[in-house]
C-alpha positions in Angstrom: -81.1 38.8 64.6 -82.8 42.0 63.5 -84.9 43.3 60.6 -82.6 44.8 58.0 -85.0 45.5 55.2 -88.6 45.0 54.3 -90.4 46.1 51.1 -93.6 47.6 50.0 -94.9 47.2 46.4 -95.5 50.6 44.7 -96.8 51.6 41.3 -93.9 54.0 40.6 -90.7 53.6 42.8 -89.3 57.1 41.8 -92.6 58.8 42.7 -92.8 56.8 45.9 -89.3 57.9 46.8 -90.3 61.5 46.5 -93.4 61.0 48.6 -91.6 59.0 51.3 -88.7 61.4 51.6 -90.2 64.8 50.9 -93.6 64.3 52.4 -93.1 61.8 55.2 -89.5 62.8 56.0 -87.8 59.5 55.4 -84.0 59.4 54.6 -82.7 57.9 51.4 -80.5 54.9 52.0 -80.1 54.1 48.3 -81.3 55.7 45.1 -80.4 54.2 41.7 -83.0 55.7 39.3 -81.4 54.0 36.3 -82.2 50.6 38.0 -85.6 51.8 39.4 -84.2 51.0 42.8 -85.0 53.1 45.9 -84.6 52.3 49.6 -85.6 54.7 52.3 -85.4 54.6 56.1 -87.1 56.6 58.9 -84.6 58.8 60.7 -84.9 56.8 63.9 -85.1 53.3 62.6 -81.5 52.3 63.2 -80.9 51.9 59.5 -83.8 49.5 58.7 -84.5 49.9 55.0 -87.9 50.1 53.3 -87.5 48.9 49.7 -89.9 50.7 47.4 -90.5 47.6 45.3 -91.7 48.0 41.7 -95.1 46.3 41.4 -94.7 45.3 37.8 -94.7 41.5 38.5 -98.3 40.2 38.0 -98.2 38.4 41.4 -96.9 41.5 43.2 -99.5 43.7 41.5 -102.3 41.3 42.4 -101.2 41.3 46.0 -100.8 45.1 46.1 -104.2 45.8 44.6 -105.9 43.0 46.6 -104.7 44.4 49.9 -105.6 48.0 48.8 -109.0 47.0 47.6 -109.7 45.2 50.9 -108.9 48.4 52.7 -105.9 46.8 54.5 -102.8 48.8 55.3 -99.7 47.6 53.4 -97.5 48.7 56.3 -97.9 50.3 59.8 -95.7 53.3 60.7 -95.2 54.3 64.3 -95.8 57.8 65.5 -95.4 59.4 68.9 -98.4 61.6 68.2 -100.8 60.4 65.4 -103.1 63.4 65.8 -100.2 65.9 65.3 -98.9 63.9 62.3 -102.4 63.8 60.9 -102.6 67.6 61.0 -99.1 68.0 59.6 -99.6 65.5 56.7 -103.1 66.7 55.9 -101.7 70.3 55.6 -99.1 68.8 53.1 -101.9 67.4 51.0 -101.9 63.8 52.2 -105.2 62.1 51.8 -106.5 60.3 54.9 -109.4 57.8 55.0 -110.7 59.6 58.0 -109.7 61.4 61.2 -107.6 59.5 63.8 -109.6 56.9 65.7 -108.9 55.1 69.0 -109.6 51.6 70.0 -108.0 49.3 72.7 -104.8 49.0 70.6 -104.3 52.8 70.5 -104.7 55.8 68.2 -104.5 55.3 64.4 -105.2 56.9 61.1 -104.9 55.5 57.5 -103.7 57.4 54.5 -103.0 57.0 50.8 -99.3 56.9 49.9 -100.0 58.2 46.3 -98.3 55.0 45.0 -101.1 52.5 45.4 -101.1 51.7 49.1 -103.0 52.4 52.2 -100.6 53.2 55.1 -101.5 53.1 58.8 -100.1 55.5 61.4 -100.2 54.0 64.9 -99.3 55.8 68.0 -96.2 54.4 69.8 
């Protein structure tokens, strides 16, 4: 068994698709704008999809906003060098909640995905 796809609730799937592909560098696995359906994948994920799920359902929106308001990351992305990604993404206009920090689990930094989520970068 393996993870084939997971999802993240976003305010606007089309805008999320632009951010995840053009800013973060993810690949498009599926884009069907007419159905508001977008699935992306990181280049080295082995094809694991990340569904940019519309957050129009009241339950989904309550979850997305609750997690965000609590300051919890909706998803954790691995990075070989969080500090370098922090510099690169900051230069591209990505808003971080602070500079990278380190604790016993490793180096990490949280940023806004422009689509209603807090995303954590964690060093591999």
